[in-house]
C-alpha positions as semicolon CSV with decimal commas, in nm:
position;residue;x (nm);y (nm);z (nm)
1;M;0,542;1,185;-0,175
2;L;0,541;1,361;0,175
3;Q;0,193;1,372;0,351
4;N;0,096;1,550;0,669
5;V;-0,045;1,331;0,960
6;T;-0,180;1,435;1,287
7;I;0,022;1,296;1,568
8;D;-0,018;1,339;1,971
9;A;0,241;1,546;2,129
10;P;0,603;1,375;2,215
11;P;0,588;1,128;2,535
12;E;0,724;1,263;2,838
13;E;1,082;1,165;2,899
14;S;1,016;1,019;3,232
15;T;0,753;0,816;3,104
16;N;0,828;0,480;2,919
17;R;0,550;0,441;2,670
18;R;0,722;0,188;2,430
19;Q;0,502;-0,104;2,328
20;H;0,775;-0,309;2,178
21;D;1,123;-0,420;2,273
22;R;1,413;-0,218;2,106
23;I;1,739;-0,340;1,956
24;R;2,004;-0,045;1,940
25;G;2,171;-0,055;1,633
26;P;2,300;0,143;1,454
27;F;2,134;0,011;1,126
28;D;2,170;0,162;0,760
29;A;1,856;0,270;0,615
30;S;1,749;0,521;0,316
31;R;1,459;0,773;0,267
32;I;1,322;0,681;-0,070
33;G;1,183;0,954;-0,266
34;A;1,291;1,208;-0,576
35;L;1,642;1,155;-0,411
36;E;1,743;0,870;-0,212
37;T;1,876;0,976;0,115
38;P;2,098;0,767;0,326
39;L;1,978;0,736;0,698
40;R;2,116;0,579;1,030
41;I;1,884;0,435;1,255
42;F;1,875;0,321;1,629
43;D;1,616;0,189;1,873
44;L;1,466;-0,044;1,604
45;S;1,127;-0,196;1,708
46;R;0,842;-0,353;1,545
47;G;0,674;-0,014;1,599
48;G;0,916;0,227;1,503
49;C;1,277;0,352;1,534
50;F;1,485;0,663;1,599
51;V;1,639;0,821;1,304
52;N;1,992;0,998;1,338
53;A;1,981;1,331;1,168
54;M;2,145;1,682;1,177
55;H;1,843;1,845;1,015
56;E;1,501;1,926;1,163
57;Q;1,202;1,688;1,076
58;T;0,864;1,821;1,109
59;P;0,644;1,594;1,331
60;G;0,348;1,427;1,138
61;V;0,517;1,390;0,787
62;S;0,489;1,054;0,647
63;F;0,758;0,908;0,414
64;T;0,887;0,598;0,263
65;M;1,204;0,443;0,397
66;R;1,403;0,110;0,325
67;L;1,586;-0,060;0,616
68;E;1,867;-0,278;0,550
69;L;1,853;-0,544;0,797
70;P;2,074;-0,847;0,895
71;Y;1,902;-1,222;0,829
72;V;1,610;-1,087;0,615
73;G;1,772;-0,802;0,366
74;P;1,585;-0,496;0,278
75;I;1,253;-0,403;0,403
76;T;1,052;-0,108;0,262
77;L;0,787;0,058;0,470
78;K;0,613;0,364;0,540
79;A;0,681;0,593;0,856
80;V;0,570;0,922;1,008
81;T;0,752;1,145;1,234
82;L;0,626;1,159;1,599
83;Y;0,886;1,419;1,737
84;A;1,230;1,540;1,722
85;R;1,502;1,584;1,950
86;A;1,867;1,658;1,987
87;G;2,048;1,435;1,719
88;G;1,727;1,309;1,517
89;F;1,365;1,210;1,522
90;A;1,143;0,924;1,613
91;V;0,929;0,771;1,385
92;Q;0,645;0,529;1,374
93;F;0,568;0,248;1,112
94;L;0,269;0,293;0,926
95;D;0,018;0,013;0,750
96;L;0,251;-0,269;0,782
97;N;0,128;-0,586;0,584
98;A;0,176;-0,922;0,728
99;E;0,469;-1,005;0,524
100;T;0,659;-0,701;0,621
101;V;0,580;-0,769;0,999
102;G;0,688;-1,128;0,978
103;R;1,033;-1,010;0,814
104;L;1,081;-0,731;1,067
105;E;0,999;-0,958;1,376
106;R;1,222;-1,235;1,230
107;A;1,518;-1,011;1,199
108;L;1,448;-0,825;1,541
109;D;1,426;-1,187;1,696
110;Q;1,761;-1,271;1,537
111;L;1,933;-0,964;1,648
112;H;1,787;-1,005;2,010
113;E;1,933;-1,318;2,062
114;R;2,251;-1,213;1,935
115;A;2,272;-0,884;2,128
116;P;2,597;-0,860;2,335
117;Y;2,439;-0,660;2,602
118;D;2,129;-0,675;2,821
119;E;1,810;-0,467;2,653
């Protein structure tokens, strides 16, 4: 079920407000709902990711997504749209429990160690 959440304006492009290291991706994911919709995500971090999409996504909409991550398998979590830009939209992860945070961080650590490029 979609839910509206109040979100601040998108960050300025020239200001790096990221709190977490990012792994470029891409990664497979899906939006869980009445219909399961495949997603392709990039810039994955503990706090959120960028969803590659051709459709517009209204900021402040929350939804459930499942990430297919190497080393730890699928992770289901809630996300909220922060802002849209050409090619997709950014989301922040919401209400992560300790188990989900641990699995996500394990996957990110493994991916970071094996990244063939500098972050």
